[in-house]
TORDO-278812 format. One record per atom (N, C-alpha, C): y, x, z; residue in one letter. Coordinates in pm, whole numbers, plus 32768, in hexadecimal, padded with zeros to 4 digits. Each point is the difference from the previous one (the first is absolute). Example, Ala and Ser with C-alpha at 12.3 -4.5 7.8 and 13.67 -1.06 7.14 Angstrom:
% TORDO-278812
7DC78527830CA;80777FA78000A;8078805A8000A;80697FDD7FB8S;807780528006S;806D7FB38049S;
% end
This chain:
% TORDO-278812
DECA9F797D87X;7FC77F7F7FD5X;7F807FE6804FX;7FFC7F94804AX;7F8D7FE18052X;7F957FBB7FADX;7F8380158027X;7F907FC47FB8X;80057F688010X;7FDA7FB67F98X;7FFE7F6D800BX;7F8F7FD28059X;800E7F898036X;7F987FC58052X;7FB57F977FAFX;7F7D80068007X;7FAD7F9E7FBAX;7F8B7FDC8059X;7FE57F7F800CX;7F937FD18054X;7F7B800F7FB7X;7F98802A8046X;7F7C80097FC2X;7FCC7F777FDAX;7F9E7FFE7FA7X;7FC27F837FD8X;7FC07FBD8079X;800B7F7E8006X;7FC47FB4806EX;805A7FED8077X;807B80317FF9X;805E7FEE8070X;80287F6D800AX;80167FCD807AX;802A7F758010X;80807FE27FB1X;80077F877FCAX;80727FDA7FAEX;80838006804EX;7FFB7FE88081X;807B80008051X;804280898002X;7FB280697FEAX;803880878004X;8054801E7F85X;7FE77FB87F93X;804B801B7F85X;80947FE28012X;801E7F8C803AX;808C7FDD801AX;803D805D8067X;7FB180248063X;8031805C8066X;802280877FC3X;7FAF802C7FA1X;801780827FC2X;808680057FB9X;80267F957FBDX;80807FFC7FB9X;8074800F8062X;7FFB7FBA8070X;806C800B8064X;7FFE80878044X;7F8980368017X;7FF280828042X;803E806E7FABX;7FDF80037F81X;803780677FA8X;80957FEC7FE6X;80317F868019X;80907FE67FF3X;804D802A807BX;7FBA802F8067X;804280338078X;80277F978066X;7FBD7F8E8000X;80217F96805FX;7FB780188084X;804E8004806EX;7FC7801F8083X;7F9F7F958030X;80167F837FD8X;7FA37F968028X;7F76801B7FC5X;7FFC80327F85X;7F8180227FC2X;7FC080778047X;8051805F8029X;7FCB8072804CX;7FC17FD18082X;80437FA68046X;7FCA7FCE807EX;7F7B7FB87FEBX;7FF67FB07F95X;7F827FBB7FE4X;7F9380637FDDX;802180657FB2X;7F9C80657FDAX;7FCF804C8079X;80598023805AX;7FD88045807AX;7FA37FA98053X;801E7F7F800AX;7FAA7FA5804DX;7F757FF57FC1X;7FFA7FFB7F7DX;7F7F7FF87FBCX;7FAB807B8020X;803E80757FFAX;7FB6807D8018X;7FDE800F8094X;80617FE48057X;7FE98014808FX;7F907FA68034X;7FFB7F867FD0X;7F9F7F9F8032X;7F837FF37FA8X;7FF680587F9BX;7F8C7FFF7FA7X;7FE67F767FC4X;806A7FC37FD1X;7FF37F7E7FC0X;7FC680107F74X;7FDC7F917FC5X;7FC280017F7CX;8057804B7F9BX;7FC680627FBEX;8048804D7F9BX;803F80808033X;7FEB80228081X;804580778035X;7FD080817FBCX;7F8080077FDDX;7FD080797FC0X;8039800E7F72X;800B7F907FB8X;803C80057F7BX;809480268008X;80427FD1806AX;808E8023800EX;80108095801CX;7FAE80388056X;80078090801BX;7FE080517F83X;7FA37FCE7FAFX;7FE080457F83X;807980017FA2X;804B7F927FFEX;80787FFB7FACX;806D805D8034X;800580128083X;80658058803DX;7FE380947FE8X;7F8180227FF3X;7FD8808D8004X;8048805A7F9BX;80137FD77F82X;8044805A7FA1X;809080208024X;803C7FB18059X;808E80138023X;801480508080X;7F93802E803CX;800C80458080X;803180907FEEX;804380328068X;802C808B8001X;809680107FFEX;804A7F927FEEX;8093800A7FFDX;803A800F808CX;7FD17FB1805DX;803B7FFB8086X;7FD480768054X;805B80318052X;7FDE80628067X;7FD67FB3807DX;7F8E80248036X;7FCB7FBA8075X;80158057807CX;804C7FCA805EX;80248048807AX;7FC17FB98077X;7FAF8048804DX;7FC37FC98077X;804F8027807CX;80197FA08056X;804B8018807CX;7FA77FD48073X;7FD580618050X;7FA47FE3806DX;803180418080X;7FBC7FE4806CX;802880338082X;7FDE7F9C806EX;80158025807DX;7FDB7FA8806EX;80587F848008X;7FD07F978043X;80527F888012X;808280228048X;806C7FC07FD5X;808080158041X;804B807C7FD2X;7FCE80437F9AX;8043807A7FD1X;80797FE17FA8X;80117F837FD9X;80717FDB7FABX;7FDE80047F6CX;7F817FE97FDDX;7FD780077F73X;80467F947FADX;80097F878034X;803F7F947FB4X;8094801D7FE9X;804280358065X;808E80207FF1X;8015806B7F96X;7FAF80698006X;800D806B7F9CX;7FDB7FCE7F75X;7F9C7FA97FF7X;7FDC7FC87F7FX;80747FB27FC5X;80447FB28054X;80747FB47FD2X;806F805C7FD1X;801E8068804EX;806B805D7FDCX;7FDD804D7F81X;7F8280237FF1X;7FD580477F88X;800C7FA57F86X;7FDC7F818012X;800F7F9F7F93X;80937FF37FD7X;80597FFD8063X;808F7FF87FE1X;802E80797FB1X;7FCE80758022X;802580797FB7X;7FD17FF97F6FX;7F887FCD7FEAX;7FCD7FF37F78X;804C7F967FB2X;80247F928043X;804D7F987FBEX;808880347FD5X;803C80548054X;8081803A7FDEX;7FF6805A7F86X;7F8A80367FE8X;7FE880557F8BX;7FD87FAF7F85X;7FFF7F7B800DX;7FE07FAA7F8FX;7F6D7FEC7FE8X;7FAD80188064X;7F6F7FF57FF1X;7FCE7F7B8034X;7F8E7FD57FCBX;7FBE7F87802FX;7F9680288067X;7FFA7FB8806FX;7FAD80288071X;7F9C7F958024X;7F8580298014X;7F997FA88037X;7FD680338088X;7FF47FA58060X;7FD980248088X;7F827FB48025X;7F9A8049802AX;7F857FC38032X;7FF480268093X;800B7F9E8057X;7FFC80178090X;7F817FC28039X;7FB180508044X;7F7F7FD48033X;80097FEA8096X;7FD37F8B802DX;7FFD7FDC808DX;7F6F7FEE802EX;7FE48019807EX;7F767FEF8032X;7FDA7F6D800BX;7F817FE77FE9X;7FC87F7A8012X;7FC47FF5808BX;801A7F928043X;7FC87FEC8086X;7F687FF27FF9X;7FB5804C8052X;7F6F7FF08003X;7FD67F7F8046X;805F7FBC8040X;7FE07F86804BX;80207F827FB0X;80777FFD7FC3X;80287F887FB6X;7FF2800F7F69X;7FF8807D7FD0X;7FFA80177F70X;80877FF87FBEX;806B7FEA804DX;80867FF67FC8X;804B80838007X;807480047FBDX;805680768002X;80907FD28001X;8057804D8041X;808B7FD8800DX;804B800A7F7CX;7FE9806D7FB4X;804380167F80X;80977FF58010X;803580488062X;808E7FF5801EX;8057806A7FC3X;7FC880527FA5X;804E806E7FC9X;80757FCE7FACX;7FF17F8E7FBEX;806D7FCB7FAFX;807A7FE08058X;7FE77FD9807DX;806F7FE6805CX;80498081801EX;7FB4806B8018X;803E8081801CX;804D80357F87X;7FD47FDA7F8AX;803D80357F86X;80607F9D7FC0X;803D7FAB8050X;80557F967FCAX;807680377FB1X;8026807C8018X;8073803B7FBAX;7FE4800F7F6AX;7F81800E7FDCX;7FE080117F71X;7FA57F927FCCX;7FD27FA78058X;7F9A7F9E7FDBX;802A7FA67F8CX;80817FDF7FF7X;802F7FA47F99X;803D80477F87X;7FFB80827FFFX;8039804A7F8FX;7FAD7FE57F82X;80407FE77F8FX;7FB37FDF7F86X;7FA980727FCDX;801C807A8029X;7FB180747FD3X;7F98802B8067X;7FE67FAC8062X;7F9E801F8068X;7F957F948005X;7F85802A800EX;7F927FA28016X;7FB4802F807BX;7FF37FA98064X;7FBB8023807CX;7F827FAB800DX;7F928041801FX;7F847FB88019X;7FC7802E8086X;7FEF7FA4805AX;7FBD801C807FX;7F6D7FDD7FF1X;7FAA80598032X;7F717FED7FF4X;7FBD80128087X;7F997FB38018X;7FB1800E807BX;7F8780597FE4X;7FD8804E8063X;7F8F805B7FEDX;7F7D7FB67FEBX;7FF37F88803CX;7F867FAF7FF4X;7F8380508023X;800D80518069X;7F8D804C8031X;7FEF80877FC1X;804E80207F9AX;7FF680837FBFX;803A806B805BX;7FB88072800AX;802E806F8052X;804D80647FA9X;804080608040X;804580687FB5X;80927FE67FE9X;80357F908036X;808F7FE87FF9X;80307FAC7F8BX;7FA57FDF7FA3X;80267FB07F8BX;7FAA7F837FF8X;802A7FA17FAEX;7FAC7F8C7FE2X;7F9E80267F92X;7F987FAF7FF0X;7F9780207FA0X;803480047F71X;80677FB17FE2X;80317FF77F76X;808B803F7FEFX;80288056805BX;8085803D7FF5X;800F804F7F7FX;7F9A804B7FDBX;8009804F7F85X;800F7FA77F85X;7FB67F917FFEX;800A7FA67F8EX;808A7FBF7FF6X;80397FDD8073X;80877FC78000X;806580667FCCX;7FEE807E8026X;805880697FCCX;7FF3800D7F69X;7F877FED7FCCX;7FEC80047F70X;80507F927FBAX;80017F89803CX;804B7F917FC5X;809680207FFEX;80328039806EX;808D80258005X;8020806B7F99X;7FA880607FF2X;8013806B7F9EX;80057FC67F73X;7FA47FA87FE1X;7FFC7FC37F7BX;807C7FAA7FE5X;80397FC88068X;80777FAC7FF2X;807A80537FD8X;7FFF80808023X;807080577FDDX;805080338075X;7FCB7FEE8079X;804480338078X;800880997FF8X;80708038802AX;801380927FFAX;7FCA8048807AX;80107FC38075X;7FD1803D807DX;7FB17F97804DX;7F8A8026802EX;7FAF7FA88054X;7FF58041808AX;80367FBC8064X;7FFC8032808AX;7F957FB2804BX;7F9D80488033X;7F917FC18047X;800980268093X;801D7F9E8053X;800880178091X;7F7C7FD68040X;7FBF805C8043X;7F7D7FE4803AX;800D7FBA8086X;7F8C7FD98035X;7FFC7FB8807FX;803D80538071X;7FDD807E8006X;802A8054806FX;7F9C7FFE8070X;7F80801D7FDCX;7F967FF28063X;7FDF80818048X;802580747FCBX;7FE5807B8049X;7FCE80717FA8X;7FB1805B803CX;7FE0807E7FBFX;7F997FF67F91X;7FBD7F8E7FF3X;7F9A7FF27F99X;80307FAE7F89X;80807FEB7FF7X;803A7FAC7F97X;801380547F82X;7F9480157FB6X;7FFF80627F95X;7FFB7FC57F74X;7FE97F7D7FF3X;7FF37FC57F7BX;807F800F7FADX;8072800D8042X;807D800A7FB6X;8002807C7FA8X;7FBD806C802AX;7FFD807B7FB0X;7FB47FEC7F7EX;7FA57F9E7FFEX;7FB37FE37F86X;804E7FA87FA1X;80677FBE8031X;804E7FA37FAFX;8082803B7FCDX;8044804F8052X;808980297FE3X;800680857FB5X;806B800E7FB2X;802080837FC7X;8037805B806DX;80507FC68058X;803C804B806FX;7FEB7FB18081X;7FD180428068X;7FEB7FC18082X;8061803C8066X;804E7FA9803FX;805D802A8067X;7FD07FCC8087X;7FF6805A8060X;7FD87FDA8088X;807D7FFB8057X;801C7F8B8038X;80767FEB8053X;7FD7800A8093X;804580568049X;7FE58014808EX;80817FF0804EX;7FF37FEA8081X;80727FF6805AX;7FE7805A8078X;80688022804BX;7FEC805A8072X;7F947FD18061X;7FE67F7E8006X;7F9B7FCC805CX;7F7380067FC5X;7FEE80417F8EX;7F7E80017FBCX;7F968050804AX;80278054805FX;7F9E804D804BX;802D808F8012X;7FAC804E8044X;8023808C801AX;7FDE80577F88X;80128083800FX;7FEC805C7F91X;7F7080057FD1X;7FA17FDA8056X;7F7380027FD8X;7FE87F9B7F91X;804B7F8F8002X;7FED7F9A7F99X;801C80377F74X;805B80607FF6X;802380357F7DX;7F9380587FC8X;7F9F80288051X;7F9580567FD2X;7F837FB27FDAX;7FFF7F7D801CX;7F877FB37FEAX;7FEA7FE17F6DX;7F807FF67FDBX;7FDD7FDE7F77X;80177F6C7FE8X;7FFD7FD97F82X;800F7F747FDFX;80847FE67FBBX;804C7FA28038X;807A7FD67FBEX;806580727FF3X;7FFA8063805AX;805C80707FF8X;7FE580587F87X;7F877FF97FCAX;7FDC80567F90X;80177FC07F78X;801D7F7E7FFDX;80167FBF7F7FX;809380017FD9X;8057802C8059X;80907FF47FE8X;802E80617F93X;804B7FCB7FA0X;804880547FA2X;808A801F8036X;802D7FB1805DX;80798020804AX;7FFF7FB38083X;804180388064X;800C7FC28084X;808F7FD18014X;800E7F8F8045X;80837FCB8022X;80037FE88095X;805880488045X;80157FE9808FX;80707F998009X;7FDC7F838016X;80627F958008X;80327FF18090X;806F7FB8800DX;80437FF18082X;801F808A8039X;803480547FA6X;8016808D8022X;807380158062X;80477F958025X;8068800B8065X;7FC87FF6808EX;7F7E7FEB800AX;7FC27FF48085X;7FD780898035X;7FF7800D8084X;7FD1807E803AX;7F7280207FD2X;7FE9807D7FE2X;7F7B802C7FD6X;7FED80077F6BX;80637FD27FB1X;7FF180017F70X;7FFB808D7FC8X;805880568032X;8000808A7FCEX;7F7F80488026X;7FCD7FE48075X;7F82803F8029X;7F8E7FD17FA6X;7FFD7F7F7FDEX;7F987FCE7FA8X;800980427F78X;8079800E7FCDX;801080427F7EX;7FD080918005X;80238045806BX;7FD3808B800FX;7F6880088008X;7FC27FA38049X;7F6F7FFF800DX;7FBD7FEA7F78X;803A7FA47FB1X;7FC97FE37F7CX;800B807B7FA5X;807380408002X;801380767FABX;7FA88073802EX;7FEA800C8082X;7FA380658033X;7F747FE57FCDX;7FD57F838005X;7F7C7FDD7FCEX;7FF3801F7F6CX;80677FDE7FB2X;7FFC80197F70X;7FFC80947FE1X;804D804E804DX;800180917FEAX;7F7B8040801FX;7FC07FD4806BX;7F7E80398026X;7F947FD77F9DX;80057F847FD0X;7F987FD17FA5X;800F803A7F73X;807880267FDBX;8015802D7F76X;7FBD80857FE3X;7FED80538067X;7FC580847FEAX;806480667FCEX;80807FD97FF4X;8064805B7FCCX;8038805E8069X;7FEF7FDD807FX;8044804B806AX;7FD180908006X;7F7C80157FFBX;7FC980868011X;7FD0803D7F7DX;801D7FBD7F90X;7FC8802F7F81X;8033808B7FDCX;8081801D801AX;803B807F7FD8X;8013805F8075X;7FBD7FE7806FX;800A80568074X;7F9880707FF7X;8024807F800CX;7F9E806D7FFBX;7F977FF2806DX;7F8680227FE1X;7F917FF0805EX;7FF1807C8057X;805E8014805DX;7FF1806F805FX;804A7FDD807FX;7FE2804A806AX;803A7FE38082X;809480248002X;80477FBE8055X;808C80218017X;80607FC77F98X;7FD07FA87FA6X;80577FC87F9BX;80627F9D8040X;80787FFB7FCDX;80677FA78033X;7FE97F727FC9X;7FE37FA08058X;7FE07F787FD7X;80757FA08012X;80728032802FX;806F7FA58018X;80307FBC7F7FX;7FF0804C7F90X;802E7FC77F82X;7FA67F917FCEX;7F837FFF8032X;7FA07F9D7FD2X;800B7F818053X;80707FBB7FF3X;80197F87804BX;7FC97F8A7FB1X;7F967FBD8031X;7FC37F947FB1X;80617F917FDEX;80587FDC805CX;805D7F937FE5X;805F80257F8EX;8032807C8004X;805B80297F97X;7FB8800A7F79X;7F8580338003X;7FB2800B7F84X;7FED7F767FC1X;7FDB7F9D8054X;7FE97F787FCCX;80817FC37FCCX;806F80128047X;807F7FC57FD5X;8030803D7F7EX;7FF380857FF3X;802B80427F85X;7FA77FD97F8AX;7F7D7FF78019X;7FA47FDA7F94X;801B7F717FD2X;80207FA7805FX;80197F747FDDX;80807FF07FB0X;805D805F800CX;80807FF67FBAX;7FFB80367F72X;7F9380447FDBX;7FF6803C7F7CX;7FD87F977F97X;804580037F8FX;7FE27FA27F95X;7F9E80387F9AX;7FE580828006X;7FAB803F7F9CX;7F7D8034803AX;7FDC7FD18078X;7F8880318042X;7F837FD17FB6X;7F9980558000X;7F817FDB7FC1X;7FB27F9E8057X;801D80008081X;7FBB7FA7805DX;80677FB1804FX;7FE77F7F800EX;805F7FAA8046X;7FF1800C8096X;806F80178044X;80057FFF8092X;804F7F85802CX;7FC47FA5804CX;80487F868027X;807E801E804EX;80727FCC7FD6X;807980108051X;7FFC7FA28078X;804680248067X;800C7FAB8078X;80917FD18007X;80157F817FE8X;80867FC97FF3X;80287FB3807DX;80837FF48015X;80367FB58070X;80477F847FC9X;7FE17F8C8039X;80467F857FDAX;80237FB0807CX;80667FAF7FF1X;80257F9E8068X;800A7F7A7FB9X;7F987FB0800EX;7FFA7F837FB7X;80727FA28020X;80318003807CX;806A7FA38029X;808280197FB6X;8018807C7FD6X;807D80227FBCX;7FED80277F6EX;7F8480187FD8X;7FE5802C7F77X;800B80957FECX;801B8048806BX;800E80927FF5X;7F7C803F7FD3X;800880577F9DX;7F8C804A7FD2X;7FB07FBA7F92X;80207F827FE0X;7FB37FB77F9AX;8015803D7F76X;807A80317FE4X;801980427F81X;7FA9807B7FEFX;7FF1804E806BX;7FA980767FFBX;7F6E7FD67FF0X;7FDA7F8F803DX;7F797FCB7FF3X;7FE37FDF7F6DX;805A7FB87FC0X;7FEE7FDC7F74X;7FFD807C7FA7X;80568062801EX;8002807A7FB1X;7F7E804E800FX;7FC780028079X;7F8280468017X;7F8E7FBD7FB3X;80027F7C7FF9X;7F9B7FB97FB1X;800A80267F6CX;807C800C7FCEX;801380297F75X;7FCF808F7FEBX;801B8058805FX;7FD5808B7FF5X;7F6880097FFEX;7FBF7FAF8054X;7F6E80048002X;7FC57FCD7F7EX;803B7F967FC8X;7FCC7FCC7F82X;801380677F91X;807180478002X;801680697F9CX;7F97806E800EX;7FDD8022807DX;7F9780638015X;7F7A7FCD7FCAX;7FE17F81801AX;7F827FC87FCFX;7FF7800B7F68X;806D7FE07FBCX;7FFF80097F6EX;7FF780907FD1X;804B80598040X;8003808C7FD6X;7F7A80458014X;7FBD7FE0806DX;7F8580458024X;7F837FC27FC4X;800E7F897FC5X;7F8B7FBA7FCCX;7FB77FAF806AX;80358001807BX;7FBF7FB8806EX;800A7F697FECX;806A7FD17FC0X;80117F707FEBX;7F8D7FCA7FACX;7FE180437F93X;7F927FD47FABX;7F7C8004804CX;7FED806A8050X;7F84800C804DX;7FF37F908066X;806D7FDE8043X;7FFC7F968065X;7FE67F797FBEX;80427FE67F92X;7FED7F7E7FBFX;7F767FF67FC1X;7FCB806F7FD0X;7F787FFE7FCBX;7F9C7FE68070X;801680408073X;7FA87FE88074X;80097F6F802DX;80787FC67FF5X;80127F738024X;7FAF7FA67FA5X;8001801E7F7EX;7FB17FB07FA2X;7F6B800D801CX;7FD48079801FX;7F738015801FX;7FD67FAF807BX;805580028067X;7FE27FB58079X;7FFC7F6B7FE5X;80537FD17FA5X;7FFF7F727FDFX;7F7C7FD97FC0X;7FCD80577FA9X;7F7F7FE47FC1X;7F917FFD806AX;80018062805AX;7F9B8005806AX;80087F838056X;80787FD98026X;80117F888053X;7FCF7F837FB8X;801F7FF67F7EX;7FD57F8B7FB4X;7F687FF87FF8X;7FBF80737FEBX;7F6E80027FFAX;7FC57FD68086X;80358037806CX;7FCC7FDF8085X;800F7F6B801DX;80727FC77FDDX;80167F728018X;7FA07FA97FAFX;7FEA80267F83X;7FA87FB17FACX;7F6E800C802DX;7FD7807A8021X;7F768012802FX;7FE97FB28081X;805F8008805BX;7FF37FB9807FX;7FF87F697FE8X;80577FCD7FA8X;80037F6F7FE7X;7F7E7FD17FBDX;7FD2804A7F9CX;7F877FD87FB9X;7F84800C8058X;7FFD80688053X;7F8A80168053X;7FF37F95806BX;806C7FE78049X;7FF57FA78073X;800D7F6D7FDDX;801E7FE17F82X;7FFE7F747FD6X;7F7C7FDA7FBDX;7FA5805D7FF5X;7F7F7FE47FC3X;7FA17FC8806AX;7FD37F857FECX;7FAB7FBE8064X;7F7C804A8014X;7FC780357F94X;7F818049800CX;8010807D8055X;806F80437FF3X;801A80788051X;800A7FDA8093X;80467F93801DX;800F7FD5808BX;7F797FDA803CX;7FAE7FBA7FB3X;7F7C7FDA8033X;7FA9807B8018X;8003805F7FA5X;7FB1807B8012X;802D804C807CX;808480098014X;803580488074X;7FD67FBB8082X;80057F7B8002X;7FD47FB88078X;7F6D801C801FX;7FAF80127F97X;7F71801A8014X;7FE5808B803AX;8062805A7FF6X;7FEC80888035X;8025800C8094X;80407F9A8036X;8031800A808AX;7F9080128067X;7F8E7FBB7FF4X;7F9680188063X;7FD280928004X;7FEE803D7F8BX;7FD7808C7FFCX;806A805B803CX;807E7FDE7FEBX;806C804E803CX;7FFE7FF38098X;7FE97F868030X;7FFD7FEA8091X;7F8C804A8042X;7F90800B7FBAX;7F8980428038X;800480987FF0X;806480327FB9X;800A80907FEBX;7FA580337F92X;7FC47FA67FB1X;7FA6802A7F94X;804C80397F89X;80807FE57FF7X;805480377F96X;808B80158039X;805A80377FB0X;8088801F802DX;80657FBD7FA5X;80797FEC8031X;80687FC57FACX;801880507F80X;7FFB80858009X;801880517F8AX;7F917FEE7F99X;7F847FF6802FX;7F907FEC7FA4X;80097F777FBDX;80277F9B804CX;80107F7A7FC6X;807180017F99X;806B8046801FX;807180077FA3X;7FD680427F7DX;7FB5806F8007X;7FD380447F86X;7FA67FA47FADX;7FA57FBA8043X;7FA77FA57FB9X;804D7F8D7FC2X;80627FCD804AX;80517F917FCDX;804D80287F83X;803C80768002X;804A802D7F8BX;7FA480137F88X;7F8980388018X;7FA180137F93X;7FD47F7B7FC5X;7FE37F9D8057X;7FD67F7C7FD1X;80727FBC7FB2X;807A800A8035X;80717FBE7FC0X;801D803F7F77X;7FF280847FF7X;801780437F80X;7F977FD77F9AX;7F837FFF802BX;7F937FDB7FA5X;800C7F6F7FD2X;80317FAA8058X;800C7F727FDEX;807F7FE17FB3X;805B80627FF3X;807D7FE87FBAX;80687FBB8054X;7FEB7FF88083X;805F7FBB8057X;808980438000X;7FFF80857FF8X;807E80498008X;804D80037F7CX;7FC17FD97F94X;804480017F7FX;80197F767FC7X;7FB57F9D8030X;80127F797FCDX;806E7FB7804AX;801D7F867FD8X;80677FB08044X;7FD17FD8808BX;805D7FEE805FX;7FD97FD68086X;7FBE7F797FFEX;7F977FF18050X;7FB87F818004X;7FF67FCF808DX;7FEF7F7F800FX;7FEA7FC78084X;807F7FF68050X;7FFD7FB4806BX;80757FEE8055X;801B807B8054X;807D80138025X;8023806D805BX;7FDB7FDA808BX;7FC48063804AX;7FD77FE3808AX;8056804E8061X;
% end
């Protein structure tokens, strides 16, 4: 039994009618609710507050990797697998915003035309709008709306910007990194960043030359990083190390369902034919079972809630501080001293925070126009 939704006092009257359609499962109401939250329209905070008691039902799966790796294709195939199992699927696809025009193509719905019109699928394309890390600024909030609506699986496809695309690990229960044989040499598999957030790896377009080598390189990296290779080797000269094969250790550890520590499996898929997608879906289920069994799911979701509070505080402090006309005037008055070297930016910042705290700027409502 899911928790009921109730709007807080002071919510716009238009949200009341929307709430009735939303709780009745109407997709048009879902689309309107997503637009309200994504664009921070009037009442978006009250709507998120109403959604909060219903969160936690949906499994959130992040799909990231370099451009051209076939993320959209795999997302579509994964959605089809979930639909065949009778599940409702939400897809959030993030596209980059042009730094020149401010526009975004938002063409993922075209790529996903096979499932776009299915009654149990909801697809939302979002532009990054300058946000770094592979997601849009409100991607997490949109996922909350989908979760509250009753979606069973939320698939979040990131921009595909490269090795620093790490925000997906803060949003998803499970993060899958999709790679292709052209992703780079074996050194790329050892680099920090996106390679370390993966709960599982998918070598897509595995019918191409170099796919097996990439898989071997990934498993070698996982075996070396796990620390399991030499753990049971006696500490003396002349020991036989042939048995300590990092690739084999990683592959065997990834296949265990009762392991105390999760080892990311390295899967092979061919998006053009659908080969390996069943194993991909099964691996996602295995990882979620591990999260529940180990208590990691609760820890991840609790950390997600904590980060949301921190983000909300930072946004409010920033908005209240920089919309205060007195603060702006005081800061302008410090510029001559900064130019002359009589003070430093850090010293001005400390003084500004102290003044704003004493004046109640950081706790009161935002004042003055935004500059």
